[in-house]
N, C-alpha and C positions, 0 to 999 in steps of 0.2 A: 248817102251815108258816109260817115268818116271812119278812119282807122281806129278801132277800139283799143283800149289799154293805155297805160302810162306813156306819155311822150316826154322825151328828154332832149335838151339842147346839147350840141357837140360843136367843137371847133373853137376858133379864137379870132382875134382881130386881124391877124396876119393872113390866115388862109380862108377866112370866111366862117359862116355858121350854118348849122343845119339842125333838123329835127329828126329824131329816130324813134320808132315805136318800141314798146317793150319786147316785141318779137324780132327786132333788129331791122325792120323795114324802114328805109329812108323815106321820109315824108316830104321833106323839102331841103334844098341846099341853096345857100346864097353866098356869093363871093363878097369879101369885105370891100365895101365902098366907102362907108363913112364911120366905120368902127363902132363907137358906142351906140349909135342909133340902130345898127344891125344887131348888136347884142341885145338891146332892149326888145327889138322885134322878135328875136328868137325866143326870149323868155316868155313874151306874150303868146306867141304861137304854141309853145310847149304847154302852156297852162290852159289852152282852149278846151280840151276834153274835161278837165277838172271844173272849169267855170261852167261849162254846159251842164254837167251832172248836178252841181250844186244848185244852179238856177232852175233846172228841170224839177228837182225834188222840192225846192222851196215853193214853186208854183203849185205843186200837187199836195203839199202838206195840208191836212184837214184839222181844223180846230186846234191849231198849235202843236199837233202831234209831229214830233221830229224836227221842229223848227230849230231848237238849240243845236242839234247834231248837224243839220244842213247849213246853218249859219256859220258854224265852225269850219265846215268844209269849204264854204264860200270864202271865208277869211284866209284859209290855207291856199286856195287857188289864186286869190289876189296877191298873196305874198309870193307865190311862185312866179306869177306874171311880172311882179315888180322886182324879181331876182333876189328876194330876201330869204328864200328857202326852197330849193328844188331845182 
């Protein structure tokens, strides 16, 4: 099982990146080695719970019930992973 709740990226290219849960629990820390790639990895990891939730509900949607809502959530999760929002 994974740590529930919103995950957020913290840090920067000089000191490295990490992921923290909404309760303040540090999930992962990574020292900066290649800058932009580490930042992209941090965004992707932070979006993992959002992507899991959207994918889970999309696979469970019956007869198009909830498809629009969960498609939107999936788009938001992808945007977060691509560091365009979140």
